[in-house]
C-alpha angles and dihedrals in degrees: 000000000000114000115241113244122230116268123195092207089063105019122192124246096264090054092049090052092050090057092043097252116152111246095197094056135248098309132145136185127231093253092050090050089058092058089064099095094217091056097048091043093054093047091048092046094054097039099042095044090054094044090051093062120097114252117218134188108226124204116213120204127207091270092055096253117146130216131174110256107208093177099060115119092233091067093077090048099048099034098037127026122338086201141349094284105029132066122214093250093055092045094053092044095049094044093054091041089055091049089052093053106034131060093217088061129223113321131187134166126231114218111208130200116193089351094303125108108259100171145351121228121199108200125198115263114287098030091090113044129188132206126186127218115257094217092088096258092102088217107170129223122196137209127194109201090342092308119115116245130187114265087230089068096054127082105210121186110186132191122228116272088021087272129106120237088244094056094045092050096044094118093048092046090046090055091050088050092052092050088050091052091048091051090053091049091045092057095037102047106007092254095193110066112237091211147318133268114233120199122192093210136047112277098189125211094290094046093046092051092047092050093046092050094047094047094047093048093050102038114017118102137032092279092061097045114131096017117141117260124227121200132182143199091035097302119156134200118231115193118220122229119237111253123221094262090056093045090052097045092111091050090050091053091051089050087057090057089051092052091053091048089052091051095052093033093237123146106252092232088064088059088052095255093137102169094109097028118112133169089256097053102035092081089048090052090051090056090048090053090055097043103038104023111027103028096063090052093046091052092049091047093048087053095046093049093044094049093050101037101044126055124225095275094045098052093075093048102044138026137183119242134181111220106236098183091097092061094049095039112130126213119280096262092051091047091050091053092047093048093049092050094048093047093047090050090048094240091120131024117222094255090055090053091046091051089056090057093045094250126136124258122254134208116285090010092121094070118108101225138142105238091195092067101026108139094192094088123146117265115261115260120252114290093020117124 
């Protein structure tokens, strides 16, 4: 049989390895993906922002009006510790983080005592499994350590498409990781050759190895940069020009950050890619983060918590809400102008504005009056004009 000649259009494995091309393909594990700073930053940004919000139990009356219920038993569970070793902040953060990384979503088990939630346990991935009915209803069934558990005892936070953002963006993240590795090699060993050594005569294998070893020992690595080169036997050094791909390496790395931002639907400026960030659009990007990135996760989490922590009769009477005001809160000067305008137009009374600031009410603060035109002012003191 005639041996197949080497073809650079479809190189064999040995040739790929010689040029540093991965034979196994552009793949990456979940743990490797987290070592890409843009990925870990995006996951932390979403999960920690959600976990930082205050959780409230809202009572709903027959007319659909809502009011915060500070006496409900779930307040201590969701605002304190969900179990003896986990606080509520860590639970919410880790649950969302798990949903962002795993196709199965974020899963936690509710331990009930006398029919009431007593604790919530967030197991590591794989301890709680989920299977869906094949009849088209997509009804889930759950197992905890291979033991069936009621779906009403499981908090299940799912990603869209039944795939996590990390899984959907594996190729883009793998590319970013490869560029990161290349950057490390570039600075460690001088990955891109600065030039070639041309010899007019034949060096032979021994001469080539000797020249290679001497050159690498004298000039390779960051510590040897800028040293004077010495050549022999008529050899000359020919510098290589930087091609367009090398010149745009930094731009390619920035594009990798943009791809991660798209996958997690995070404004690039919040991943510290500030090329297009300005003072005028940074506030707008913050609002976009709340509306387009965080709000869908908050809605899904509110539904998952309400479904697992309330029984059928309680769901129409109570609900779980994340207080979003902290994310939309303006600076003190802007709030003062807004409060003044709302009070003057009698949309708010002073005590309502003070409540938003966490301040106690004062006497006569419930009156809707315009302080700018109030005629009931105290009489001037004696001698005042």
